[in-house]
N, C-alpha and C positions, 0 to 999 in steps of 0.2 A: 289589274287583279287576275291571278291565274284562274283558268276555268276549272270546273270539277274534273274534266278529263285530264288536264295537265297535272292536277293534284294526285289523281289516281295513278298516273304513270310514274310520278316521283315516288309515291308510296311503294309501288311494285318494284321499282328499281332499287330502293333501299331495303325494303323488308320482305319482298316477295321470296317465297321458298317453294321450289318445285319438288314434287314427289311423284313416284311411280306406283302403279297398281301393286298392292301387296306390302308397301312400305308401312311401318309402324311409326306414327308421328309422336306418340307418347304412350306410356304404359300406366295401368292402374297402380296407384300408390307411389309413383315417381314424383319428384319435386316439380311443381307447376311453375316453370320459368317463363313460359310464353303462352299468351292466348292467341287464337287463330281466327281470322276472317277468311272463309273459303271464297276464292275467286273463280276457279274453274275446277271441274272434276267432282267426284263424290267420295265421301269418307263415311265409314261406319263406326259407331261407338258401341263397344261391347263391354260386358261386365262378367267376370268370372265369379260364380257363386258355388263354392265347393268344387265338385267335379263338373258342374254344368256351366255352359257359356250362354249368356243371355244377350241378345241384341237389344240395344237401347234406342238408337236413332240412326237414320241414314241421312247424312247431311248433303245439301245441295249448295250451289253458288249463292253467296249472300249470308250463309249461316255462320253464327259465332259459336265456337267451341273451345274447350280448354280454359274456360273463364275462371277457373280456380286460381289462375295466375294473376288475376286482378286483385287478389288478396295476398299480401306478402306472407311468405312461408307456407302457402297452400300446397296441397298435394292433389294430383289428378285422381278423380274418382271413377275413371273408366279408361279403357284402352281405345285409341283411335287408329284404325286401319284403313288405308286408302283402297277404295274399290276400283279406282281408275287413275290414270295419270292426271295431274292437276297442279294448281298453284294456290297457295294461301298466304295471306299477310301474317307474319309471325311477329308479335309485339310483346315485349316484356312490360312489366308494370309501369315503369316510368315513361317509356315510349308511348304506351297506350294512353296514358293521361295526356301527354302532349298532343297526340293525334286527335283525341276527342275535343280538346280545347281549340285546336287550330283548323279542324276539318269538320264543318257542320254536317256534310253528307255522311261521313263515317259515324258521327255521333247519332244522327237520326237512324241510321241502319242498326246500330247497336241497341238503341232504345226500342225499336220495333222488334228486334230479335228477343229481347228480354221479355217484352209483353207477350209475344207469341209463345215463348217457352213456358211462361206461367200459365197461359191458356191451355197449352198442350198437356202440361202436367196435371191440371185439373181434369181435363178430358180423360187422360189415361187412368187416373184414380177411379173415375166412374166406370170406365170400361173394365178394369181389372176386378172390380167388385162383382161383375156379372159371372154367373157359373157356366152358362151355356156358351159354347164356342161360336155357334151361329150368331147369337145375340151380340157377342163381342165384336165380330166383324161388321155386322149390320149397323150397330150404333156408332162404330168408328167411322164408317162411310157417311152416315147421316151427319155427324158432327163436321167432317171435312167439307161436306156439301154446304152446310150452313155457313161455315167460315168463308167459303168461296163466294157464296151469294152476298154475304156482308161486305166482302172486299170488292164487289162489283164484277165478279167473274161468274155470275150465276146465270148465264145464258142457257137456254134449254137445247140439248141436254147439258147438265152440269158435268164438266170434265175435270177430273182429279188426276194430277200427275203423281201417282203413287204406285210404286212397284210392290210385288208380293213381299219382298224383303222389308220394305219400309212399313207395310201394313202389319207384318208379323211382329215387328218391334213395337208397334203401337198397341197391339192387342195382347201381347204376351203369349203367342202361340207359335209353333214351328211353321216354317215356310210351306211345307207340304200340306199341312192342315188348312192354312189360309188359302192356298191355291185350290184345294178341293172345294172349300166353301164358296169361293168366288166363282168357280166353275158352275156350281149348283145354282148360284144366283143368276149367272149368265143364261143357263139353260132355261130358267124360269122367267127370263125377260126383265129381271130387275136391274141388271147392269149390262153394259157393253164393254168389250176389251179391245183396245187398239194399241199395240206395242206396250208401253208402260203407262198408258192412260186408261183410267176407269171412268166411263161415262154413265151417268144416272139419267135415263130418259124421263123418269118420273120420281123425284125424291119423295113425294107424298106416298107413293105405293110402298117404298122401302120403309117409311115410317109406320105404315099400317102393318107391314110384316113384322116389324120390331114389336108392335103391340101384341100381335098374335103369339110371337115367341115368348113374350113375357107372361102371357096367360098360360101357355104350355109349361113354362118353367115353374110357375106357381103351383099348377096342378101336380106336376111331378114332385115338387118339394113337399106338398101336403101329403101325397101318397107315401113319400119316404119317411116323413115324420110319423105318419100313422103306423107304418111297418115297424119303426123303431119302438114306438110306444107299445105295440102288441108284443114285440120280442121281450121288452123289459118286464111287462106285466105277466108274461107267460101264458097269455090267453090266445 
């Protein structure tokens, strides 16, 4: 029986697709012919909303994307742009089904990806409901730390391989704003930055900060509501 490494090499030989930094793998609204499993490199998913461009996710090796192709007649709902040179497995609907049934390792990876995507979507909904930019960044870091701890990567300090671009996609803020907030957190000792790794020396302290930000947001919200009520009543 062929080893998983042999199976992987055969898959790459048959379905591997190389791309260079800046390449567009597919565009929003185009027919979804192939789904992709990223092997090397990084890819960014973006969405054009009117005149605004919104970053959705930054993909790393092992990530599944373009999964609209798993449904016949589907359309891509985002644009995929390569951030670096890399390789992805490009599989159409029929081939994807065959690979899933014949390669347990790929099937397991896809299932893990779908579970992670569902979890991330739920996290992002909660983050986007917050009004305060600092709260968005802090709670996103807290959730990433919790997932890292749950997956057995929670050694102190908790290290998160997340770039400002990836974090901005998670919280719905521009990269400059995210960098400024992370810099403030670093200056106050809540996080440490090494290359593209964010380390949390004490996740509990970050949780306490989130609680304080929530109190501040509630107070500001109450003040704003009171001001509106006064303006409406004319008193």
